[in-house]
Backbone as ProteinMPNN parsed JSONL, in Angstrom:
{"seq_chain_A": "MVFDEIDTGIGGRTAQMVAERIAFVAQYKQVLCITHLPQIACMADVHLYIAKSVVDGATVTRVEPLSEKERVREIARMASGDDVTWAALARYSYHACGRSDEEERVESSWK", "coords_chain_A": {"N_chain_A": [[-4.816, -0.161, 31.433], [-1.892, -1.206, 30.458], [-0.436, -2.906, 27.806], [2.664, -3.842, 26.921], [4.139, -4.698, 23.897], [3.201, -7.539, 24.181], [3.101, -9.491, 21.82], [5.187, -10.702, 21.24], [6.932, -13.167, 20.063], [4.74, -14.458, 19.085], [1.941, -15.141, 16.614], [-0.238, -15.596, 13.867], [-3.183, -17.466, 14.471], [-3.124, -17.567, 17.205], [-2.238, -14.826, 17.86], [-4.277, -13.594, 17.111], [-6.547, -14.474, 18.914], [-5.302, -13.17, 21.272], [-5.661, -10.821, 20.58], [-8.454, -10.566, 20.685], [-9.163, -11.067, 23.254], [-7.799, -8.815, 24.5], [-9.293, -6.807, 23.297], [-11.618, -7.375, 24.536], [-11.126, -6.693, 27.193], [-10.883, -4.152, 26.933], [-13.395, -3.341, 26.633], [-14.154, -2.734, 29.453], [-11.938, -1.455, 30.455], [-9.615, 1.295, 30.155], [-7.149, 0.783, 27.645], [-3.739, 0.564, 26.722], [-2.006, -0.432, 24.213], [0.949, -1.563, 22.82], [2.278, -2.928, 19.94], [3.101, -5.05, 17.437], [1.938, -6.472, 15.529], [-0.588, -7.039, 13.068], [-3.123, -8.074, 13.748], [-3.599, -7.532, 16.226], [-3.477, -4.584, 16.136], [-5.615, -4.112, 14.763], [-7.875, -4.001, 16.401], [-7.803, -1.872, 17.81], [-9.575, 1.456, 18.755], [-8.38, 3.856, 18.445], [-5.378, 4.927, 17.039], [-2.096, 5.54, 17.564], [1.18, 6.379, 16.232], [4.233, 5.796, 16.738], [7.471, 6.73, 16.917], [11.22, 6.584, 16.785], [13.838, 8.49, 16.806], [17.259, 9.685, 16.702], [18.685, 12.667, 17.147], [20.703, 15.044, 17.205], [22.458, 13.58, 18.891], [20.826, 12.75, 20.82], [18.031, 11.004, 21.756], [15.0, 11.029, 20.204], [11.351, 11.044, 20.714], [8.539, 10.456, 18.683], [5.195, 10.933, 18.715], [2.445, 10.443, 16.801], [-0.822, 10.936, 16.567], [-3.194, 8.746, 14.03], [-4.835, 9.328, 11.189], [-8.044, 7.781, 9.638], [-7.618, 6.851, 7.196], [-4.743, 6.63, 7.365], [-4.36, 5.097, 9.161], [-5.133, 2.759, 8.331], [-3.505, 2.407, 6.137], [-1.048, 1.837, 7.733], [-1.417, -0.333, 9.105], [-1.713, -2.352, 7.048], [0.669, -2.024, 6.098], [2.267, -3.054, 8.324], [1.507, -5.726, 8.077], [2.339, -6.218, 5.444], [5.007, -5.296, 4.986], [7.359, -2.748, 4.197], [6.467, -2.194, 1.362], [3.727, -1.697, 0.582], [1.126, -3.505, -0.602], [-1.808, -3.951, -2.62], [-3.406, -6.237, -1.803], [-2.941, -6.512, 0.941], [-3.849, -4.179, 1.763], [-6.521, -4.434, 1.128], [-7.165, -6.698, 2.842], [-6.346, -5.818, 5.546], [-7.926, -3.682, 5.882], [-10.902, -2.471, 5.756], [-12.217, -5.157, 6.444], [-10.758, -6.925, 7.952], [-10.274, -5.72, 10.172], [-12.776, -5.179, 11.336], [-14.96, -3.816, 9.709], [-17.772, -2.919, 7.95], [-17.72, -1.951, 5.49], [-17.409, -2.199, 1.916], [-14.945, -3.474, -0.342], [-14.505, -2.043, -2.598], [-14.82, 0.671, -1.565], [-12.278, 1.032, -0.275], [-10.622, 0.604, -2.13], [-11.234, 2.666, -4.071], [-10.539, 4.917, -2.352], [-7.705, 4.797, -2.444], [-6.891, 5.695, -4.736]], "CA_chain_A": [[-3.735, -1.372, 31.485], [-0.728, -1.102, 29.35], [0.409, -3.99, 27.156], [3.713, -3.44, 25.981], [4.9, -6.189, 22.747], [2.89, -8.52, 24.541], [3.05, -10.114, 20.91], [6.634, -11.096, 21.092], [6.886, -14.71, 19.77], [3.412, -15.073, 18.721], [1.523, -14.896, 15.433], [-1.341, -16.284, 13.51], [-4.446, -17.722, 15.24], [-2.48, -17.0, 18.624], [-2.297, -13.463, 17.878], [-5.799, -12.996, 17.016], [-6.901, -14.746, 20.241], [-4.758, -12.14, 21.845], [-6.26, -9.464, 20.229], [-9.922, -10.698, 21.016], [-8.986, -10.796, 24.668], [-7.623, -7.499, 24.589], [-10.417, -5.875, 23.089], [-12.734, -7.772, 25.791], [-10.419, -5.836, 28.547], [-11.207, -2.637, 26.509], [-14.591, -2.691, 27.025], [-14.466, -2.375, 30.664], [-11.144, -0.78, 31.197], [-8.705, 1.859, 29.197], [-6.125, -0.123, 27.169], [-2.64, 1.215, 25.82], [-1.274, -1.632, 23.617], [2.024, -1.232, 21.985], [2.302, -3.852, 19.234], [3.836, -5.049, 15.764], [1.029, -7.18, 14.887], [-1.736, -6.224, 12.611], [-4.186, -8.635, 14.168], [-3.921, -6.815, 17.411], [-3.592, -3.435, 15.888], [-6.806, -3.851, 14.027], [-8.74, -4.109, 17.373], [-7.971, -0.445, 18.567], [-10.448, 2.35, 18.44], [-7.43, 4.948, 18.281], [-3.997, 4.625, 16.912], [-0.803, 6.405, 17.3], [2.326, 6.127, 15.37], [5.634, 5.907, 17.588], [9.006, 6.843, 16.029], [12.301, 7.058, 17.555], [15.017, 9.1, 15.808], [18.374, 10.129, 17.166], [19.043, 14.3, 16.884], [22.083, 15.818, 18.116], [23.053, 12.749, 19.876], [19.654, 12.7, 21.745], [17.115, 10.018, 21.341], [13.731, 11.514, 20.334], [10.407, 10.131, 20.46], [7.542, 11.423, 18.203], [3.722, 10.235, 18.865], [1.338, 11.197, 16.146], [-2.476, 10.157, 15.923], [-3.222, 8.67, 12.757], [-6.312, 9.266, 10.729], [-8.357, 6.552, 9.281], [-6.621, 6.399, 6.244], [-3.386, 6.535, 7.718], [-4.475, 3.761, 9.966], [-5.297, 1.466, 7.196], [-2.278, 2.164, 5.579], [-0.072, 1.413, 8.642], [-1.929, -1.949, 9.374], [-1.256, -2.976, 6.08], [2.18, -2.268, 6.286], [2.527, -3.907, 9.417], [1.086, -6.914, 7.599], [3.277, -6.866, 4.162], [6.368, -4.618, 4.985], [7.297, -1.131, 3.4], [5.898, -2.296, 0.06], [2.275, -1.908, 0.888], [0.179, -4.292, -1.553], [-3.284, -3.92, -2.438], [-3.944, -7.259, -1.099], [-2.727, -5.966, 2.107], [-4.771, -3.035, 2.089], [-7.913, -4.972, 1.23], [-7.204, -7.667, 3.637], [-6.464, -5.335, 6.813], [-8.502, -2.449, 6.064], [-12.361, -2.667, 6.635], [-12.617, -6.25, 6.554], [-9.994, -7.64, 9.128], [-10.382, -4.451, 11.192], [-14.257, -5.231, 11.472], [-15.254, -2.743, 9.355], [-18.524, -3.314, 7.176], [-17.734, -1.551, 4.167], [-17.199, -3.082, 0.576], [-13.518, -3.395, -0.887], [-14.355, -0.813, -3.505], [-14.671, 1.924, -1.188], [-11.15, 0.992, 0.086], [-9.698, 0.944, -3.458], [-11.35, 4.116, -4.539], [-10.006, 5.95, -1.067], [-6.455, 4.703, -2.372], [-6.262, 6.26, -6.033]], "C_chain_A": [[-2.852, -0.953, 30.206], [-0.25, -2.487, 29.096], [1.568, -3.669, 26.335], [4.519, -4.708, 25.213], [4.539, -7.101, 23.796], [2.819, -9.755, 23.007], [4.393, -10.75, 20.618], [6.422, -12.543, 21.137], [5.65, -15.303, 19.697], [2.657, -14.747, 17.289], [0.385, -15.687, 15.249], [-2.592, -16.252, 14.424], [-3.993, -17.229, 16.801], [-2.849, -15.712, 19.001], [-3.8, -12.882, 17.905], [-6.481, -13.441, 18.262], [-6.657, -13.711, 21.326], [-5.615, -11.146, 21.961], [-7.825, -9.402, 20.813], [-10.08, -10.286, 22.669], [-8.8, -9.418, 25.073], [-8.712, -6.505, 24.651], [-11.859, -6.246, 24.04], [-12.298, -6.684, 27.034], [-11.193, -4.531, 28.295], [-12.326, -2.484, 26.573], [-14.885, -2.308, 28.258], [-13.3, -1.376, 31.391], [-10.539, -0.02, 30.06], [-7.652, 1.093, 29.169], [-4.973, 0.678, 26.44], [-2.105, -0.154, 25.454], [-0.446, -1.146, 22.563], [2.237, -2.725, 21.218], [2.689, -3.819, 17.888], [2.991, -5.95, 14.977], [-0.202, -6.77, 14.14], [-3.256, -6.902, 13.21], [-4.47, -7.831, 15.411], [-4.168, -5.272, 17.253], [-5.203, -3.042, 15.379], [-7.834, -3.915, 15.192], [-8.87, -2.505, 17.913], [-9.087, 0.542, 18.025], [-9.447, 3.676, 17.97], [-5.998, 4.607, 17.982], [-3.144, 5.511, 16.629], [0.543, 5.672, 16.853], [3.38, 6.409, 16.132], [6.599, 5.783, 16.787], [9.822, 7.178, 16.775], [13.287, 7.495, 16.475], [16.174, 9.494, 16.944], [18.785, 11.628, 16.572], [19.886, 14.545, 17.83], [22.557, 14.846, 19.076], [22.163, 12.162, 20.855], [18.689, 11.728, 21.189], [15.687, 10.973, 21.611], [12.56, 10.782, 19.741], [9.193, 10.969, 19.805], [6.158, 10.574, 18.193], [2.812, 11.138, 17.994], [0.019, 10.473, 15.873], [-2.661, 10.114, 14.552], [-4.803, 8.846, 12.195], [-6.579, 7.807, 10.157], [-7.708, 6.089, 7.907], [-5.281, 5.834, 6.49], [-3.141, 5.186, 8.499], [-4.721, 2.478, 9.377], [-4.12, 1.191, 6.504], [-1.068, 1.551, 6.236], [-0.22, 0.026, 9.0], [-1.472, -2.523, 8.29], [0.21, -3.159, 5.853], [2.795, -3.271, 7.092], [2.525, -5.478, 8.728], [2.322, -7.383, 6.273], [4.639, -6.139, 4.116], [6.192, -3.509, 4.577], [6.714, -1.338, 1.909], [4.376, -2.641, 0.238], [1.541, -2.284, -0.248], [-1.178, -3.992, -1.546], [-3.875, -4.976, -2.037], [-3.988, -7.248, 0.58], [-3.65, -5.105, 2.73], [-6.115, -3.67, 2.161], [-8.224, -5.915, 2.561], [-7.163, -6.87, 5.218], [-6.872, -3.993, 6.833], [-9.733, -2.537, 6.629], [-12.766, -4.121, 6.643], [-11.971, -6.958, 7.75], [-10.052, -6.713, 10.153], [-12.016, -4.201, 11.72], [-14.966, -4.391, 10.856], [-16.599, -3.488, 8.269], [-18.604, -2.957, 5.683], [-17.06, -2.374, 3.026], [-15.465, -2.429, 0.424], [-13.55, -2.301, -2.16], [-14.339, 0.564, -2.955], [-12.961, 2.254, -0.604], [-10.086, 1.323, -1.144], [-9.846, 2.202, -3.916], [-10.439, 5.023, -3.456], [-8.25, 5.876, -1.914], [-5.877, 5.025, -4.11], [-6.073, 7.457, -6.154]], "O_chain_A": [[-3.264, -0.442, 29.165], [0.262, -3.173, 29.98], [1.457, -3.267, 25.177], [5.302, -5.486, 25.757], [5.491, -7.553, 24.431], [2.457, -10.9, 23.274], [4.496, -11.358, 19.553], [5.839, -13.102, 22.066], [5.409, -16.432, 20.124], [3.096, -13.668, 16.89], [-0.059, -16.395, 16.154], [-2.977, -15.244, 15.016], [-4.732, -16.463, 17.42], [-3.496, -15.374, 19.992], [-4.28, -11.964, 18.571], [-7.138, -12.514, 18.737], [-7.517, -13.384, 22.144], [-6.176, -10.674, 22.949], [-8.316, -8.383, 21.301], [-10.852, -9.47, 23.172], [-9.542, -8.883, 25.896], [-9.024, -5.703, 25.531], [-12.86, -5.542, 24.173], [-13.106, -6.0, 27.66], [-11.919, -3.948, 29.101], [-12.619, -1.288, 26.593], [-15.84, -1.542, 28.381], [-13.462, -0.725, 32.423], [-10.79, -0.469, 28.942], [-7.115, 0.663, 30.19], [-5.319, 1.453, 25.548], [-1.786, -0.949, 26.338], [-0.85, -0.489, 21.604], [2.364, -3.693, 21.968], [2.655, -2.793, 17.209], [3.296, -6.193, 13.809], [-0.922, -6.015, 14.794], [-4.326, -6.3, 13.113], [-5.632, -7.47, 15.596], [-4.91, -4.681, 18.038], [-5.801, -1.983, 15.569], [-8.962, -3.857, 14.701], [-9.92, -2.04, 18.356], [-9.472, 0.397, 16.865], [-9.88, 4.444, 17.11], [-5.437, 3.919, 18.835], [-3.24, 6.248, 15.648], [0.827, 4.512, 17.15], [3.499, 7.63, 16.232], [6.68, 4.856, 15.98], [9.521, 8.054, 17.585], [13.466, 6.885, 15.42], [15.794, 9.574, 18.112], [19.233, 11.636, 15.426], [19.812, 14.304, 19.035], [23.073, 15.277, 20.107], [22.518, 11.267, 21.623], [18.612, 11.726, 19.961], [15.321, 11.479, 22.672], [12.568, 10.12, 18.704], [8.866, 12.044, 20.306], [6.164, 9.499, 17.593], [2.472, 12.28, 18.304], [-0.121, 9.561, 15.058], [-2.418, 11.082, 13.832], [-5.788, 8.479, 12.836], [-5.763, 6.885, 10.14], [-7.347, 4.927, 7.72], [-4.8, 4.828, 5.97], [-2.155, 4.448, 8.505], [-4.533, 1.369, 9.876], [-3.704, 0.058, 6.263], [-0.219, 0.906, 5.622], [0.748, -0.712, 9.181], [-0.646, -3.399, 8.548], [0.797, -4.185, 5.509], [3.61, -4.122, 6.734], [3.46, -6.264, 8.884], [2.951, -8.436, 6.164], [5.386, -6.411, 3.176], [5.05, -3.055, 4.495], [6.535, -0.268, 1.326], [3.924, -3.768, 0.039], [1.255, -1.351, -0.997], [-1.732, -3.772, -0.469], [-5.077, -4.802, -1.835], [-4.818, -7.806, 1.298], [-4.135, -5.192, 3.858], [-6.821, -3.486, 3.153], [-9.283, -5.885, 3.187], [-7.935, -7.313, 6.069], [-6.367, -3.171, 7.598], [-9.834, -2.667, 7.849], [-13.959, -4.234, 6.926], [-12.711, -7.572, 8.518], [-9.779, -7.214, 11.244], [-12.38, -3.221, 12.37], [-15.91, -4.048, 11.568], [-16.353, -4.607, 7.819], [-19.333, -3.493, 4.849], [-16.181, -3.187, 3.308], [-14.958, -1.399, 0.867], [-12.495, -1.815, -2.568], [-13.95, 1.522, -3.623], [-12.484, 3.385, -0.514], [-9.085, 2.039, -1.127], [-8.867, 2.9, -4.18], [-9.637, 5.829, -3.927], [-7.62, 6.933, -1.942], [-4.79, 4.691, -4.581], [-5.573, 7.902, -7.187]]}, "name": "protein", "num_of_chains": 1, "seq": "MVFDEIDTGIGGRTAQMVAERIAFVAQYKQVLCITHLPQIACMADVHLYIAKSVVDGATVTRVEPLSEKERVREIARMASGDDVTWAALARYSYHACGRSDEEERVESSWK"}
């Protein structure tokens, strides 16, 4: 199943509810979800970063798989903007993304 930006116009608790339902569907079906919300992105098992650019007048799309560290940083960026804060890293790293590790593990990995 493909969900392309189904997060348009939602946020907060509604986004969390949508994320939980997508995660439920993903238990039984393969799901590809394109999103701009950290609540939804947190639920994914695999993350791909998609970037568009124009090269010699043609639009080029680049798709790259993200490592665990890149995944955490990208979700934090989604939450806080380009200036990723420690608070966003802590919130959207292991706790909000369903991880059981402690904050100190996150903090030490970013030093």
